[in-house]
LONU-150674 format. One record per residue: residue in one letter; x, y, z of N, C-alpha, C in turn. Coordinates in steps of 0.2 Angstrom, whole numbers, plus 2048, in hexadecimal, padded with zeros to 3 digits. Layout:
N
AXYZXYZXYZ;...
# end
This chain:
291
X795BAE65578FBAD651790BA664E;X78ABA264F78AB9B64D78AB9A646;X78EB9664378EB9563B788B91639;X785B9363477FB8F631782B8962E;X77EB8362F781B7D62C780B7D624;X784B7A621784B7A61A77EB77617;X77BB7261A775B6F61776FB73618;X76FB7761E769B7C61F76AB8261A;X770B84619771B8961476FB8860D;X771B8160B76FB7F604767B7F604;X764B7C60975DB7B609759B82608;X75CB8760C759B8E60C75AB91605;X760B90602761B925FB75DB8F5F6;X75BB895F7757B855F2750B885F3;X74EB895F9747B8C5FA746B935F7;X74CB975F874BB9E5F674BB9E5EE;X74FB995EB74FB995E4748B965E1;X745B925E573EB8F5E3739B955E3;X739B995E9735B9F5E9736BA45E4;X73CBA55E173DBAA5DC73ABA75D5;X73BBA05D4738B9D5CE730B9E5CE;X72DB9D5D4726B9D5D5724BA55D3;X728BA95D6726BB05D5727BB35CE;X72BBAF5CA72CBB15C3727BAE5BF;X723BAA5C171EBA75BD719BAC5BB;X716BAD5B5711BB25B370BBB05B6;X708BB65B9701BB55BC6FBBB45B7;X6F5BB35B96F0BB25B56EEBB85B1;X6EFBBE5B36EEBC45B06F1BCA5B3;X6F7BCD5B06FABD25B36F7BD95B1;X6F5BDD5B66F2BE35B46F8BE85B3;X6F8BEC5AE6FDBF15AD6FDBF65B3;X703BF95B4703BFD5BA700C045B9;X6FDC075BE6FAC0D5BE6FEC135BC;X705C125BC70AC175BA709C185B3;X707C135AF707C135A8700C155A5;X6FBC145A96F4C155A66F0C1A5A9;X6F2C1D5AF6EDC225B26F0C295B2;X6ECC2E5B06EEC355B16EAC385B6;X6ECC3C5BA6E8C3F5BF6E7C475BE;X6E1C495BF6DFC505BF6DDC525C6;X6E1C565C96DFC595D06DDC605CF;X6D6C615D16D3C685D16D4C6B5D7;X6D7C715D86D9C745DE6D5C7B5DE;X6D4C7C5E56D1C835E66D3C845EE;X6D8C885EF6DBC8A5F56DCC845F9;X6E0C7F5F66E2C795F96E9C785FB;X6ECC7E5FD6F3C7E5FF6F5C79605;X6F1C7960A6F2C746106F2C6D60E;X6EFC6B6086EEC646076F1C62600;X6F3C665FC6F5C645F56FCC605F5;X701C625FA707C5F5FA707C575FB;X703C55601703C4E6026FFC4A5FC;X6FAC4E5FA6F6C4B5F46FAC495EE;X6FEC4E5EC702C4D5E6708C495E8;X70BC495EE710C445EF70EC3D5EE;X708C3B5F0706C345EF704C335E8;X701C385E46FFC365DD705C365D9;X70AC3A5D970FC3A5D5713C335D4;X713C2F5D9716C295D9711C235D7;X70BC255D5706C205D3704C205CC;X704C265C9701C275C3706C2A5BE;X704C2A5B7709C2C5B270AC335B2;X705C375B3706C3E5B3700C425B7;X702C485BA6FDC4B5BE6FCC525BB;X6F6C555BB6F4C5B5B96F0C5F5BE;X6F3C645C16EFC685C66EBC6E5C2;X6E4C6D5C36E0C735C06DEC775C5;X6E1C7D5C66DFC815CC6DAC875CA;X6D5C875CE6D0C8C5CD6D1C935D1;X6D6C965CF6D8C9C5D16D9C9D5D9;X6DDC985DC6DEC985E36E1C9F5E5;X6DFCA15EB6E2CA75EE6E8CA55F3;X6E9C9F5F56EEC9D5F96F4C9B5F5;X6F9C975F86FFC955F46FEC8F5F1;X6F9C8D5EF6F8C865EC6FCC855E6;X6FCC8A5E1700C895DB707C8A5DC;X709C8E5E1710C8F5E2713C895E5;X70FC855EA711C7F5ED712C7A5E8;X70EC795E370EC745DE714C755D9;X715C7B5D771BC7D5D3722C7C5D6;X722C7E5DD728C7D5E072AC765E2;X725C725E4727C6C5E7726C665E2;X722C675DD720C625D8721C645D1;X728C655CF729C685C8726C645C2;X725C5D5C3722C595BE71BC5A5BD;X718C5D5C2710C5E5C170FC645BD;X70AC635B8708C695B4703C6D5B8;X703C735B86FEC775BB6FAC7C5B6;X6F4C7B5B66F0C7F5B16EBC835B5;X6EAC8A5B36E6C8E5B76DFC8F5B3;X6DAC8E5B76D3C8E5B46CFC935B8;X6CBC985B56C7C9D5B96C3C9A5BE;X6C2C9D5C46BEC9A5C96B6C995C7;X6B4C9E5C36ADC9E5C06ACC985BC;X6B1C955B96B0C8F5B46AEC895B8;X6B0C885BE6ADC825C26B2C7C5C2;X6B0C785C66B4C725C76B4C6D5C1;X6AEC6D5BD6ADC695B76B2C6B5B2;X6B2C725B16B6C755AB6BEC735AD;X6C0C745B36C7C725B56C8C6B5B4;X6C4C665B66C5C5F5B46C6C5E5AD;X6C2C615A96C2C605A16C9C6359F;X6CBC695A16D1C6C59F6D7C675A1;X6D7C655A76DCC605A96DCC5A5A5;X6D7C575A36D6C5159F6D9C52598;X6D8C585956DAC5958F6E2C5958E;X6E5C5A5946ECC5A5946EFC53595;X6EBC4E5966EEC485986ECC43592;X6F0C3E5916EFC3958C6EEC3258F;X6EEC315956EDC2A5986E6C28597;X6E5C215966DFC1E5956DAC1E59B;X6DDC205A16D9C205A76DAC275AA;X6D5C2A5AD6D5C315B06D3C305B7;X6D7C335BC6D6C335C36D4C3B5C4;X6CDC3C5C56CBC435C66CAC435CE;X6CEC485D06CEC495D86CEC505DA;X6CBC525DF6CCC585E26D2C595E6;X6D4C5F5E76DAC605EB6DAC5F5F2;X6D4C5E5F56D3C5D5FC6D1C565FD;X6D2C515F86D1C4A5F96D7C465F8;X6D9C425FD6DFC3E5FD6DEC375FD;X6E0C335F86DFC2C5F76E3C285FD;X6E0C236006E4C1F6056E8C1A601;X6EDC176046F1C126016EDC0D5FE;X6EFC0B5F86ECC055F46E5C075F1;X6E3C0D5F26DCC0F5EF6DCC0F5E8;X6E2C125E56E2C135DE6E2C0C5DB;X6E6C075DE6E6C005DB6DFBFD5DB;X6DCBFE5E06D5BFB5E16D0BFE5DB;X6D1C055DA6CDC085D56CFC055CE;X6D5C055CD6D8C025C76D6BFB5C6;X6D6BF75CB6D3BF05CA6CCBF05C8;X6C8BF45CB6C1BF45CA6BFBF75C3;X6C3BFC5C06C1BFF5BA6C4BFB5B4;X6C9BF65B66CCBF25B16C8BEC5AF;X6C3BEB5B36BFBE55B26BBBE65AB;X6BDBE35A66BABE459F6B3BE159F;X6B2BDC5A36ABBD85A26A6BDD5A5;X6A7BE25A96A2BE65AC6A1BEC5A9;X6A6BEE5A46A5BF45A06A5BFA5A5;X6A9BFB5AA6A9C005AF6ACC065AB;X6A9C0C5AB6ABC125A96AEC175AE;X6ABC165B46ADC1A5BA6ACC175C0;X6B1C185C56B0C155CC6B3C1A5D1;X6B1C195D76B3C1E5DC6B4C1A5E3;X6B8C1D5E76B9C1A5EE6B4C1D5F3;X6B5C1A5F96B1C1C5FF6B5C22601;X6B1C276026B4C2E6056B2C2E60D;X6B7C306106B7C306186BAC3761A;X6B7C3A61F6B9C406226C0C3F626;X6C3C446276C9C4362C6C8C40632;X6C2C406356C0C3D63B6BEC3563A;X6BEC336346BCC2C6326B4C2B630;X6B0C316316A9C3062F6A9C2F627;X6A4C2B6256A3C2A61E69FC3061B;X6A1C3261669EC3761269AC3560C;X696C39609692C37603696C355FE;X697C2F5FC69CC2D5F7699C2B5F0;X692C285F168FC255EB688C255EC;X684C245E767DC245E8679C215E1;X673C225E266EC205DC66AC255D9;X667C245D4663C295D065DC2B5D5;X65CC325D5656C345D9650C315D7;X64CC2F5DC646C2B5DB640C305D9;X63BC2D5D7635C315D4632C355DA;X631C335E062FC385E5634C3E5E6;X63AC3D5E563FC425E663EC475E0;X63DC445DA63CC495D4636C4D5D5;X630C4A5D762AC4D5D962BC535DE;X62FC515E3630C565E8634C5C5E5;X639C5B5E163DC605DE639C645DA;X635C615D6630C655D262CC6A5D6;X629C675DB624C6B5DF628C705E3;X62EC6F5E5632C745E8633C7A5E4;X634C795DD636C7E5D962FC825D7;X62AC7E5D6623C825D4620C855DA;X620C835E061DC865E6622C865EB;X627C8B5EB62CC8C5F0628C8F5F7;X62AC8C5FC628C8E60362CC93606;X629C9960862DC9E60C631C9A612;X637C9D61363BC9A619637C9B61F;X633CA062062FCA062762AC9B628;X628C98622623C92623626C8B624;X62DC8B623630C84623631C8262A;X62FC7C62C62FC7A633637C79635;X638C7B63B63FC7A63E640C73640;X645C6F63D646C6863F64DC68642;X64EC63646654C62649658C5E644;X65FC60643663C5D63E664C56640;X663C5163B664C4A63C66AC47639;X66DC4263C673C3F639671C3C632;X675C3D62D673C3A627677C34626;X673C2E624676C28623678C2761C;X67EC2961A681C29613681C22610;X680C2160A680C1B606688C18606;X689C1360A690C1060A690C0960B;X68EC0560568FBFE606696BFB607;X697BF560969DBF360B6A0BEF605;X69DBEE60069FBEA5FA69EBEE5F4;X6A2BEC5EF6A2BF05E869BBEF5E6;X698BF55E4691BF65E2691BFB5DB;X68DBF95D768BBFD5D1686C025D3;X688C085D2683C0E5D4682C125CE;X67EC185CF67DC1D5CA682C225CA;X685C245D068AC295D068FC285D5;X695C2A5D569AC2B5DA69CC325DB;X69FC335E06A1C3A5E26A7C3C5DD;X6A7C435DB6ACC455D76B2C485DB;X6B2C475E26B8C485E66BEC445E4;X6BDC3E5E26C2C395DF6BEC345DB;X6C0C335D56BDC2E5D16C2C2D5CB;X6C2C265C96C6C245C46C1C235BE;X6C3C265B86BEC265B26C2C235AC;X6BFC1F5A86C2C1D5A26C2C2259D;X6C7C2459A6C7C2A5956C3C29590;X6C2C2358D6BEC215886B6C2358A;X6B4C215906AEC235926ADC2B593;X6B2C2E5966B2C355976B1C39591;X6B5C3758C6B4C3A5856AEC39582;X6ABC335836A5C3157F69FC36582;X69FC37588699C3B58B69BC4358B;X6A1C455886A3C4C5886A6C4F58E;X6A8C4B5936ABC4D5996A6C5059E;X6A9C545A26A4C575A76A0C5C5A4;X69AC5D5A7696C635A5698C695A8;X69AC6E5A469DC745A7697C795A9;X691C775A968CC7B5AB68BC7A5B3;X68EC755B668EC755BD694C775C0;X694C7B5C569AC7E5C869DC785CC;X699C755D169CC6F5D5696C6A5D6;X691C6C5D968CC685DB688C655D5;X687C5E5D6684C5A5D0688C595CA;X68EC5C5CA692C5B5C4694C535C3;X696C515C9699C4A5C9693C455C8;X68DC465CB687C425CA685C425C2;X685C485BF683C495B8688C455B4;X68FC455B5693C415B1692C3A5B2;X691C375B8690C305B9689C2E5B5;X684C325B667EC305B367EC305AB;X682C355A8683C355A1687C2E59F;X68CC2C5A3690C265A268BC205A2;X687C205A7682C1A5A767DC1A5A1;X67BC2059F677C2159967AC1F592;X681C1F592685C1D58D687C1658D;X685C12592686C0B59268BC09597;X68FC0D59A694C0C59F691C0A5A6;X695C075AA694C055B1698C0A5B5;X694C0C5BB697C105C0697C0C5C6;X69DC0C5C969EC075CF6A1C0B5D5;X69FC095DB6A1C0B5E16A5C065E4;X6ACC085E56B1C035E86B2C055EF;X6AFC025F46B0C045FB6B7C025FE;X6BBBFD5FB6C1BFB5FD6C6C005FC;X6C5C055F76C9C0A5F66C7C105FA;X6CBC145FD6C9C196026CDC1F601;X6C9C256026CCC2B6016CAC30607;X6CEC346096CDC3860E6CBC3F60B;X6C5C4260D6C3C4860B6C5C4D610;X6CAC5160F6CDC556146C9C5B615;X6C6C5E6106C2C646116BDC6460C;X6B8C6960C6B2C696086B2C70605;X6B1C715FF6B0C775FC6A9C7A5FD;X6A8C805FF6A1C8360169FC865FB;X69AC835F7697C865F1691C8B5F4;X691C915F168CC965F3685C935F1;X680C965F5679C935F4676C945ED;X678C9A5EA675C9C5E3678C965DE;X67EC955DF681C905DA67EC895DC;X67DC875E2679C815E3672C805E0;X66FC865E1668C865DE668C855D6;X66DC895D366EC885CC66FC815CA;X674C7E5CE675C775CC66FC725CD;X66BC735D2666C6F5D3660C705CE;X65FC765CB65BC775C665DC745C0;X663C755BE666C725B8666C6A5B8;X667C675BE667C605BF660C5D5BE;X65BC615C1654C5F5C1651C605BA;X653C655B6651C655AF653C5F5AB;X659C5D5AD65BC575A9659C505AB;X659C4F5B1657C495B4651C485B8;X64EC4E5BA648C4E5BE641C4C5B9;X63CC4D5BD635C4B5B9634C505B4;X636C575B5634C5C5AF639C5A5A9;X63FC585AA643C575A5641C515A1;X63EC4C5A463CC465A1636C4859D;X631C4C59F62BC4E59C62DC52595;X632C56596634C5A591637C5658B;X63BC5158D63FC4D588639C49584;X634C4758862FC4358462BC4757F;X62AC4D581626C5257C629C53576;
# end
């Protein structure tokens, strides 16, 4: 082995010391780590195949994790208890819905930021840091932010959107007042849906509840999730109430999450959620509030 010249060794040592001194200089603004400021609420329902990798990544990034289980019939709770003893598990009746489960988990956490996540959503590397950077921007008064959701095959899913337009509200009212029989509905070929997916950070009206980072102050100000929704429209309702309270809702596409599975909500529950949502935000709801 060829010995290193003394002059070269001294120069390398001086360069290493200079790099250490530069690294020790205080930065312009050091954000506190997510391990001290973020608490995660993971709502599960028959998520035994997904819950282990989801919690394995979260436990090293956040201060505490609470799993709110909606009466899973598989081994979801057993898996969490056996493999993650530091994670608290709380059981919520299935009829209560995802909103009630998120509220129950949030009550058990004291962190200033809440990560609300479904058990079938998995944050990619660096996603939580991106969301934390977005919500920590005090100049923009961000109360909630969400990542870009992708399917396991890489297809972009519905991750964010804007408030329904006036034609949409008129159509919703007309559909409720004059429902058409199924036999009279024209058969149309299924078309590919172009989901809203901008490539830059954008302020929106709502982000998906599959994974969202919420400021606890804002969450408490609006009263948390509306437990009148089982699943559908619950996240949209929360975000629109946050905007009504003066907070900003932001979509951060640099943060990504894989949506491993989707919960199939029955048709009756979906129609109940749509009626509730339209009464509050549709044309009928606006007219009733003015009277």
